[in-house]
C-alpha positions in Angstrom: 0.0 0.0 0.0 1.4 3.4 -1.0 1.2 6.2 1.5 -1.3 9.0 0.9 0.1 12.3 -0.4 -1.1 15.8 -0.7 0.5 18.9 -2.1 1.2 22.0 -0.1 -1.5 23.8 -2.1 -4.1 21.1 -1.3 -3.2 21.5 2.4 -3.7 25.3 2.1 -7.1 24.9 0.4 -8.5 21.9 2.3 -6.5 21.6 5.5 -9.6 20.9 7.7 -10.9 18.1 5.5 -7.4 16.6 5.1 -6.6 16.8 8.8 -10.0 15.2 9.7 -9.2 12.4 7.2 -5.8 11.8 8.8 -7.4 11.7 12.3 -10.2 9.4 11.1 -8.1 6.9 9.2 -5.0 7.2 11.3 -3.0 6.9 8.0 0.0 9.1 7.6 -0.1 11.8 4.9 3.1 12.9 3.1 3.0 16.5 2.1 4.7 17.3 -1.2 6.3 20.6 -2.2 7.2 20.7 -5.9 6.5 17.0 -6.0 9.2 16.3 -3.3 8.3 14.9 0.1 8.7 17.6 2.7 6.8 16.6 5.9 4.5 13.9 7.2 1.2 14.5 9.0 0.2 11.9 11.5 -2.5 11.6 14.1 -1.3 12.7 17.6 -1.9 9.3 19.2 0.4 7.7 16.6 3.0 10.4 17.2 2.9 9.7 20.9 3.1 6.0 20.3 6.2 6.5 18.1 7.8 8.6 20.7 7.2 6.0 23.4 8.7 3.2 21.2 11.8 5.3 20.5 12.3 6.0 24.2 11.9 2.3 25.0 14.4 1.4 22.2 16.9 4.0 23.5 16.6 2.6 27.1 17.2 -0.9 25.8 20.4 0.3 24.1 21.5 2.0 27.3 20.9 -1.2 29.3 22.9 -3.2 26.8 25.8 -0.7 27.0 25.8 -0.7 30.8 25.7 -4.5 30.8 28.6 -4.6 28.5 30.5 -2.2 30.6 29.9 -4.2 33.8 30.9 -7.4 32.0 34.2 -5.9 30.8 34.9 -4.3 34.2 34.4 -7.7 36.0 36.7 -9.3 33.5 39.3 -6.6 34.1 39.3 -5.5 30.5 38.9 -1.8 31.2 41.9 0.5 30.8 42.3 4.1 32.0 43.1 6.5 29.2 44.7 9.8 29.8 43.5 11.5 26.6 41.0 11.2 23.8 44.0 10.7 21.5 44.8 7.4 23.3 41.2 6.3 22.6 41.5 7.1 18.9 44.9 5.4 18.6 43.5 2.2 20.0 41.1 1.8 17.1 
């Protein structure tokens, strides 16, 4: 299924109808300017859901990084560096 699109001009002329349709169908709408995608209009509930998913994903990444740090610390693999240059030289 292709996403729905509308031109900037359509938004200017029919914004209320278009916004009502997005809220009713909960389908994203890509707004085109000179036939190029510029922004996406989504229903606020979907936006909040996407934000929550992004936050949960970020927290999972943080938990993985912390677990990796603890594992390396317990194994004695950590090394004190005196400068950023030392970190860069190690790679």
